[in-house]
C-alpha positions as CSV (number, residue, x, y, z in Angstrom):
1,X,-14.4,-6.4,-16.2
2,X,-12.6,-9.6,-15.1
3,X,-13.1,-12.3,-18.1
4,X,-15.3,-15.1,-16.9
5,X,-13.8,-18.7,-17.9
6,X,-13.1,-18.9,-21.7
7,X,-15.1,-21.6,-23.9
8,X,-13.2,-25.0,-23.9
9,X,-12.2,-25.2,-20.4
10,X,-13.9,-27.8,-18.1
11,X,-16.0,-26.5,-15.5
12,X,-13.8,-27.2,-12.6
13,X,-10.2,-26.8,-14.9
14,X,-7.5,-24.5,-13.3
15,X,-7.3,-20.9,-14.8
16,X,-4.0,-20.7,-17.2
17,X,-1.3,-18.5,-16.3
18,X,-2.1,-15.7,-18.5
19,X,-5.3,-15.0,-17.2
20,X,-4.3,-15.2,-13.6
21,X,-1.2,-12.8,-14.4
22,X,-3.7,-10.0,-15.6
23,X,-5.6,-10.0,-12.6
24,X,-6.1,-7.4,-10.1
25,X,-3.6,-8.1,-6.8
26,X,-6.8,-8.4,-4.7
27,X,-7.7,-11.4,-7.3
28,X,-4.4,-12.7,-6.9
29,X,-4.3,-12.7,-3.2
30,X,-7.6,-14.6,-3.1
31,X,-6.1,-16.8,-5.7
32,X,-3.1,-17.6,-3.6
33,X,-5.6,-18.0,-0.7
34,X,-7.7,-20.8,-2.3
35,X,-4.6,-22.7,-3.7
36,X,-3.2,-22.9,-0.1
37,X,-6.7,-24.1,1.0
38,X,-6.6,-26.6,-1.7
39,X,-3.1,-28.2,-1.1
40,X,-3.3,-28.0,2.7
41,X,-6.5,-26.6,4.0
42,X,-5.0,-23.3,5.6
43,X,-7.6,-20.6,5.7
44,X,-5.2,-17.4,6.0
45,X,-6.8,-14.2,4.9
46,X,-10.2,-15.9,4.0
47,X,-13.1,-13.9,5.0
48,X,-15.3,-15.5,7.8
49,X,-18.3,-16.2,5.7
50,X,-15.6,-17.9,3.0
51,X,-13.7,-19.9,5.0
52,X,-17.3,-21.2,6.6
53,X,-19.0,-22.1,3.4
54,X,-15.4,-23.7,2.0
55,X,-15.5,-25.8,5.3
56,X,-19.2,-26.9,4.8
57,X,-18.4,-27.7,1.4
58,X,-15.5,-30.2,2.3
59,X,-17.7,-31.7,5.1
60,X,-20.3,-32.2,2.5
61,X,-18.1,-34.3,0.2
62,X,-17.7,-32.0,-2.5
63,X,-14.5,-31.8,-4.3
64,X,-12.9,-28.5,-5.5
65,X,-11.9,-30.5,-8.5
66,X,-15.1,-32.1,-9.6
67,X,-15.9,-31.5,-12.7
68,X,-19.6,-32.5,-12.9
69,X,-22.0,-29.7,-13.6
70,X,-24.6,-28.7,-11.1
71,X,-27.6,-30.9,-11.6
72,X,-30.9,-30.0,-13.7
73,X,-34.0,-30.2,-11.6
74,X,-36.1,-31.4,-14.3
75,X,-37.1,-31.0,-18.0
76,X,-38.0,-27.6,-19.6
77,X,-41.6,-28.5,-19.6
78,X,-41.6,-29.3,-15.9
79,X,-39.8,-26.2,-15.0
80,X,-42.2,-23.9,-16.8
81,X,-44.7,-25.3,-15.2
82,X,-43.0,-25.1,-11.7
83,X,-42.1,-21.5,-12.4
84,X,-45.5,-20.0,-13.0
85,X,-47.2,-21.6,-9.6
86,X,-43.9,-20.5,-7.8
87,X,-44.4,-17.0,-5.6
88,X,-41.9,-15.0,-7.1
89,X,-43.4,-15.7,-10.6
90,X,-45.5,-12.6,-10.0
91,X,-42.7,-10.2,-9.0
92,X,-40.6,-11.0,-12.1
93,X,-40.9,-7.4,-13.8
94,X,-39.9,-5.7,-10.5
95,X,-36.9,-8.0,-10.5
96,X,-36.0,-7.2,-14.2
97,X,-36.5,-3.3,-13.5
98,X,-34.2,-3.2,-10.1
99,X,-31.4,-5.9,-11.8
100,X,-31.9,-6.1,-15.2
101,X,-31.6,-2.5,-16.1
102,X,-28.0,-1.7,-17.3
103,X,-27.1,-5.3,-17.7
104,X,-26.6,-5.1,-21.4
105,X,-24.0,-2.0,-20.8
106,X,-22.6,-3.8,-17.7
107,X,-22.2,-7.1,-19.0
108,X,-23.9,-8.9,-16.3
109,X,-26.6,-11.2,-15.7
110,X,-29.5,-11.4,-12.8
111,X,-30.8,-14.8,-11.8
112,X,-34.1,-15.5,-9.6
113,X,-33.7,-19.1,-7.7
114,X,-36.1,-21.1,-5.5
115,X,-35.3,-22.1,-1.9
116,X,-33.5,-24.8,-3.0
117,X,-31.1,-23.0,-5.4
118,X,-32.8,-24.2,-8.5
119,X,-32.4,-20.8,-11.2
120,X,-35.8,-20.2,-12.0
121,X,-34.5,-17.1,-14.5
122,X,-31.5,-16.2,-15.8
123,X,-31.3,-13.1,-18.0
124,X,-29.4,-10.4,-18.8
125,X,-26.5,-9.4,-21.0
126,X,-26.7,-11.8,-24.2
127,X,-22.9,-12.8,-24.5
128,X,-22.7,-12.4,-20.5
129,X,-25.5,-15.2,-20.4
130,X,-23.9,-17.3,-23.0
131,X,-20.6,-17.3,-20.8
132,X,-22.1,-18.2,-17.9
133,X,-24.2,-21.4,-19.8
134,X,-20.8,-22.9,-20.0
135,X,-20.5,-23.2,-16.3
136,X,-24.0,-24.7,-15.8
137,X,-25.4,-21.2,-14.7
138,X,-28.6,-21.9,-16.8
139,X,-32.3,-22.3,-15.5
140,X,-33.3,-25.4,-14.0
141,X,-29.8,-26.1,-13.0
142,X,-29.3,-26.1,-8.6
143,X,-27.0,-23.9,-7.6
144,X,-27.0,-24.7,-4.1
145,X,-24.0,-24.5,-1.6
146,X,-23.8,-28.4,-1.6
147,X,-24.2,-28.8,-5.5
148,X,-22.1,-26.2,-6.9
149,X,-19.7,-25.0,-3.9
150,X,-19.6,-21.4,-2.3
151,X,-21.2,-19.1,-5.1
152,X,-23.5,-16.1,-4.0
153,X,-27.1,-17.5,-4.4
154,X,-26.3,-20.7,-2.7
155,X,-24.3,-19.1,0.2
156,X,-26.9,-16.5,0.6
157,X,-29.4,-19.4,1.2
158,X,-27.4,-21.1,3.1
159,X,-26.7,-18.5,6.0
160,X,-30.2,-16.9,5.3
161,X,-28.1,-13.4,4.5
162,X,-27.1,-11.5,1.5
163,X,-23.7,-12.4,0.6
164,X,-21.2,-10.9,-1.9
165,X,-18.8,-13.7,-3.6
166,X,-15.7,-12.3,-5.3
167,X,-13.6,-14.2,-8.1
168,X,-11.5,-16.9,-6.3
169,X,-13.7,-16.9,-3.4
170,X,-15.7,-19.3,-5.5
171,X,-15.2,-22.8,-4.7
172,X,-14.5,-24.1,-7.9
173,X,-11.9,-22.7,-10.2
174,X,-14.3,-22.3,-12.9
175,X,-16.1,-19.9,-11.5
176,X,-13.1,-17.6,-10.2
177,X,-13.5,-15.2,-13.5
178,X,-16.8,-14.1,-12.0
179,X,-18.2,-12.3,-9.2
180,X,-21.5,-12.7,-7.7
181,X,-23.8,-11.0,-5.1
182,X,-27.2,-12.2,-3.8
183,X,-30.0,-11.9,-1.1
184,X,-32.6,-14.5,0.1
185,X,-36.3,-13.7,-0.2
186,X,-38.6,-14.6,2.4
187,X,-42.2,-15.2,3.0
188,X,-43.7,-12.2,5.1
189,X,-45.5,-13.0,8.2
190,X,-43.5,-16.5,8.6
191,X,-39.9,-15.6,7.4
192,X,-39.7,-18.7,5.1
193,X,-37.2,-18.9,2.5
194,X,-38.8,-18.5,-0.8
195,X,-35.9,-18.1,-2.9
196,X,-33.0,-15.6,-4.1
197,X,-32.0,-12.9,-6.1
198,X,-28.6,-12.6,-7.9
199,X,-26.2,-10.6,-10.0
200,X,-23.3,-12.3,-11.8
201,X,-20.4,-10.6,-13.7
202,X,-17.0,-9.1,-13.6
203,X,-15.8,-6.3,-11.6
204,X,-18.7,-4.1,-11.5
205,X,-20.5,-6.8,-9.5
206,X,-17.5,-7.0,-6.8
207,X,-18.5,-3.4,-5.2
208,X,-20.7,-2.7,-2.7
209,X,-23.4,-1.0,-5.2
210,X,-24.1,-4.9,-6.3
211,X,-24.4,-5.9,-3.1
212,X,-26.7,-3.2,-2.0
213,X,-28.8,-3.5,-5.0
214,X,-29.8,-7.3,-4.7
215,X,-30.4,-6.7,-1.2
216,X,-32.9,-3.6,-2.1
217,X,-34.3,-5.9,-4.8
218,X,-35.3,-8.4,-1.9
219,X,-36.6,-5.8,0.2
220,X,-38.6,-4.5,-2.3
221,X,-39.9,-7.7,-3.2
222,X,-41.1,-8.8,0.5
223,X,-42.5,-5.8,0.8
224,X,-44.7,-6.3,-2.3
225,X,-45.5,-10.2,-1.2
226,X,-46.4,-8.1,2.4
227,X,-48.8,-5.6,0.9
228,X,-50.5,-7.1,-2.0
229,X,-50.5,-11.0,-0.7
230,X,-48.8,-12.9,-3.6
231,X,-46.9,-14.8,-1.3
232,X,-48.3,-18.7,-1.7
233,X,-50.7,-16.7,-3.8
234,X,-52.5,-16.0,-0.6
235,X,-54.6,-12.6,-0.9
236,X,-53.9,-10.0,1.9
237,X,-56.2,-11.1,4.7
238,X,-59.4,-8.5,5.5
239,X,-58.1,-8.1,8.7
240,X,-56.1,-5.6,8.0
241,X,-56.4,-2.7,10.6
242,X,-53.3,-0.5,9.9
243,X,-52.0,1.6,7.2
244,X,-48.7,3.2,7.6
245,X,-47.9,6.3,5.9
246,X,-43.9,7.3,5.2
247,X,-43.7,8.5,1.6
248,X,-42.3,12.5,1.8
249,X,-42.5,12.9,5.2
250,X,-39.6,12.8,8.0
251,X,-42.0,11.4,10.4
252,X,-44.6,8.2,9.9
253,X,-48.0,8.1,10.4
254,X,-49.3,4.8,11.8
255,X,-53.3,4.4,11.6
256,X,-54.4,1.2,13.5
257,X,-57.7,0.3,15.1
258,X,-59.3,3.8,14.3
259,X,-56.3,5.8,15.8
260,X,-53.7,7.9,14.4
261,X,-50.4,7.8,15.8
262,X,-47.8,10.2,14.7
263,X,-44.3,8.8,15.2
264,X,-41.4,10.2,16.4
265,X,-38.5,9.6,13.7
266,X,-36.4,6.7,15.4
267,X,-40.2,5.0,16.0
268,X,-41.1,5.6,12.2
269,X,-37.6,3.9,11.4
270,X,-38.2,0.6,13.6
271,X,-42.2,0.5,12.0
272,X,-40.8,0.4,8.5
273,X,-38.1,-1.4,9.1
274,X,-40.8,-4.1,10.8
275,X,-43.2,-3.7,7.9
276,X,-40.2,-4.1,5.3
277,X,-38.9,-7.5,7.0
278,X,-42.6,-8.7,7.3
279,X,-41.7,-11.3,9.9
280,X,-40.3,-11.3,13.5
281,X,-36.6,-10.0,13.9
282,X,-34.0,-10.1,16.7
283,X,-32.6,-7.2,18.3
284,X,-29.5,-7.6,16.7
285,X,-30.7,-8.0,13.0
286,X,-33.0,-4.7,13.5
287,X,-30.5,-2.5,15.2
288,X,-28.2,-3.5,12.1
289,X,-31.2,-2.1,9.8
290,X,-31.6,0.9,11.9
291,X,-28.0,2.4,12.4
292,X,-24.7,1.9,10.3
293,X,-23.2,2.3,14.0
294,X,-23.3,0.2,16.6
295,X,-26.7,0.5,18.6
296,X,-26.5,-0.3,22.4
297,X,-29.1,-3.0,23.1
298,X,-30.1,-1.1,26.0
299,X,-30.7,1.9,23.8
300,X,-33.0,-0.5,21.5
301,X,-35.0,-2.0,24.5
302,X,-35.9,1.0,25.7
303,X,-37.3,2.6,22.3
304,X,-39.0,-0.3,21.8
305,X,-40.8,-0.5,25.4
306,X,-41.5,3.3,24.6
307,X,-43.0,2.2,21.4
308,X,-44.7,-0.9,22.7
309,X,-46.6,1.9,25.4
310,X,-47.6,4.0,22.5
311,X,-49.0,1.3,20.1
312,X,-49.9,-1.2,22.5
313,X,-49.1,-5.2,23.1
314,X,-51.4,-6.1,20.4
315,X,-50.0,-4.2,17.7
316,X,-46.0,-4.6,18.4
317,X,-44.5,-8.1,19.7
318,X,-41.4,-8.7,21.2
319,X,-38.9,-11.8,21.3
320,X,-39.0,-11.3,18.4
321,X,-39.9,-7.5,17.5
322,X,-42.5,-7.7,15.1
323,X,-45.8,-6.1,14.0
324,X,-48.0,-8.5,15.1
325,X,-51.4,-7.3,12.7
326,X,-50.7,-6.7,8.7
327,X,-49.8,-3.2,7.8
328,X,-50.4,-1.7,4.5
329,X,-47.6,1.1,3.5
330,X,-48.2,4.0,1.2
331,X,-44.6,2.7,-0.3
332,X,-45.9,-0.7,-0.5
333,X,-48.5,0.1,-2.4
334,X,-46.8,2.3,-5.1
335,X,-44.5,-0.8,-5.7
336,X,-47.6,-2.9,-6.1
337,X,-48.7,-0.4,-9.0
338,X,-45.7,-0.3,-10.7
339,X,-45.6,-4.2,-10.6
340,X,-48.7,-3.8,-12.4
341,X,-47.6,-1.6,-15.0
342,X,-49.8,1.3,-13.3
343,X,-47.4,3.6,-13.6
344,X,-49.6,7.0,-13.5
345,X,-51.1,5.7,-10.4
346,X,-47.9,4.9,-8.8
347,X,-46.6,8.6,-9.5
348,X,-49.9,9.9,-8.3
349,X,-49.6,7.7,-5.3
350,X,-45.7,8.6,-4.8
351,X,-45.8,11.7,-2.0
352,X,-42.2,11.9,-2.0
353,X,-38.7,9.6,-1.0
354,X,-39.2,7.6,2.0
355,X,-38.7,9.1,5.2
356,X,-36.5,11.4,3.6
357,X,-34.3,12.3,6.3
358,X,-33.4,9.2,7.6
359,X,-30.2,7.5,7.4
360,X,-31.2,4.1,8.5
361,X,-29.6,1.6,6.2
362,X,-33.2,-0.2,5.9
363,X,-34.8,2.7,5.3
364,X,-32.1,3.9,2.8
365,X,-32.0,1.0,0.9
366,X,-35.9,1.0,0.3
367,X,-35.9,4.7,-0.5
368,X,-33.5,4.3,-3.0
369,X,-34.9,1.0,-4.9
370,X,-38.2,2.6,-4.6
371,X,-37.0,6.0,-6.3
372,X,-35.2,4.4,-8.8
373,X,-37.7,1.4,-9.7
374,X,-40.6,4.5,-10.0
375,X,-38.1,7.0,-12.0
376,X,-37.5,3.8,-14.7
377,X,-40.8,3.6,-15.3
378,X,-41.5,6.9,-15.6
379,X,-38.0,7.5,-18.2
380,X,-39.6,3.8,-20.1
381,X,-43.2,5.4,-20.3
382,X,-42.2,8.2,-22.4
383,X,-45.1,9.6,-21.6
384,X,-44.7,13.8,-21.5
385,X,-47.2,14.1,-18.9
386,X,-45.9,11.5,-16.9
387,X,-42.3,13.4,-17.4
388,X,-43.4,16.9,-16.8
389,X,-45.1,15.6,-13.2
390,X,-41.7,14.0,-12.2
391,X,-39.8,17.2,-13.1
392,X,-42.2,19.4,-11.6
393,X,-41.9,17.4,-8.7
394,X,-39.5,18.5,-5.8
395,X,-37.5,15.4,-6.1
396,X,-37.4,15.8,-9.9
397,X,-36.8,19.3,-10.0
398,X,-33.2,18.8,-10.3
399,X,-33.4,15.9,-12.5
400,X,-31.2,16.7,-15.7
401,X,-31.3,13.5,-17.7
402,X,-35.7,13.9,-16.7
403,X,-35.7,17.0,-18.3
404,X,-34.0,15.8,-21.4
405,X,-36.3,13.0,-21.7
406,X,-39.2,15.5,-21.4
407,X,-37.5,17.7,-24.4
408,X,-37.6,14.4,-26.5
409,X,-41.0,13.3,-25.7
410,X,-42.7,16.7,-26.7
411,X,-43.3,17.7,-30.2
412,X,-40.8,19.6,-32.3
413,X,-41.2,22.8,-32.4
414,X,-43.1,23.1,-28.9
415,X,-41.9,26.0,-26.7
416,X,-42.6,23.6,-23.9
417,X,-39.7,21.5,-25.5
418,X,-37.4,23.9,-26.2
419,X,-37.9,25.0,-22.4
420,X,-37.1,21.7,-21.1
421,X,-34.1,21.3,-23.3
422,X,-33.0,24.8,-22.1
423,X,-33.5,23.5,-18.4
424,X,-31.6,20.4,-18.7
425,X,-28.5,21.9,-20.5
426,X,-28.4,24.6,-17.5
427,X,-28.5,21.2,-15.2
428,X,-25.7,19.6,-16.6
429,X,-23.5,22.7,-17.1
430,X,-24.2,23.4,-13.3
431,X,-23.0,19.5,-12.5
432,X,-20.1,20.2,-14.6
433,X,-19.1,23.5,-12.6
434,X,-19.8,21.7,-9.3
435,X,-17.3,18.7,-10.4
436,X,-14.6,21.2,-11.5
437,X,-14.8,23.2,-8.2
438,X,-14.9,20.2,-6.0
439,X,-11.7,18.9,-8.2
440,X,-9.9,22.2,-7.6
441,X,-10.8,22.2,-4.4
442,X,-9.4,18.7,-4.0
443,X,-5.9,19.7,-5.4
444,X,-5.6,22.3,-3.1
445,X,-6.1,20.8,-0.5
446,X,-3.4,17.7,-1.6
447,X,-0.9,20.9,-2.3
448,X,-1.5,22.1,1.3
449,X,-1.0,18.8,2.9
């Protein structure tokens, strides 16, 4: 893990040579690019999102050598009152489940900020939280791009998209020992920015899974806001006339205005993506959510035309693409139950992974996030009945750690405990065997090449 800025350094002082010498080659290249920008304004080898951010910082008059800490928004008492009324407050258990789990092991912190970049909650590994405090990454501090330079939460809010900022891509040197990933959270229906979710740490945060994790957490939050109506403390209106079922099935089913629509795989992915977004989407954004490969605009338009003909213009809008009436989803209901601590009901409602055969990026991220959240809640409950239901389900039958957790939860001397432990051992042995075969095959392939 890359070492955060040592104690005693002023916030924006340059890191010493011994620290820089121990960095990975990629870190040193980023550092050289940053120094080139500071000295002569050149931007060779800098990612566009970072280059644009650095230039915005310069235009706003923010200097790389500025030693001021980000300003505190308000007093601690006023901050507490402000947090209680913020629409993201009710989602804090969800964020802790999705982003806080493993923080102590990985040495990172997670933060939730408002639309202005004010950090409302900062939590995680105790030592990492203390180190983050030394650069002003604390509750109540304003980490907008205009106040703190290029950083994941501030830049994500500035561009309105998930962002990852690694080591010397940060605008100020004191943050060069950190990496961060953040994603904005929007109000369903309006698209208004509500805030941002962030992971900050070392090398483990400078990875694609970290960026995927914050994006999945933001999507989960938006889905929960849409389906249980916590955005701005407004409940879901009584005008809900549609329900989408997409758990445990390859083809989603949409019930709307008394009619049942059994959707094709692609149409199901489209409706799920729109329901997750909770607001209108451009064709370009929808295409990214539907495929990792370039999806030709004419292909998407044709699919949307067919879907609109089936659902009707009163249900599906264009320019932007959107669901024109509130839609309750089975995956949103499971998320809402988990947020309220109703794990047993959530597990009963969970009919299986979200569109299990879909490879649409938006679906895959939401599917993984929901499964991780539900699995984590079942494990945390320690309830042998819930653990038994998990391993008895198709998606949990090969879950070795779940079988082991079940064995630990059952009373000593129980035949069921012995059987669960034996199943856990067998699955562990199978995993080791598969790993060995894969490694052997890889060695053979390399020897032949």
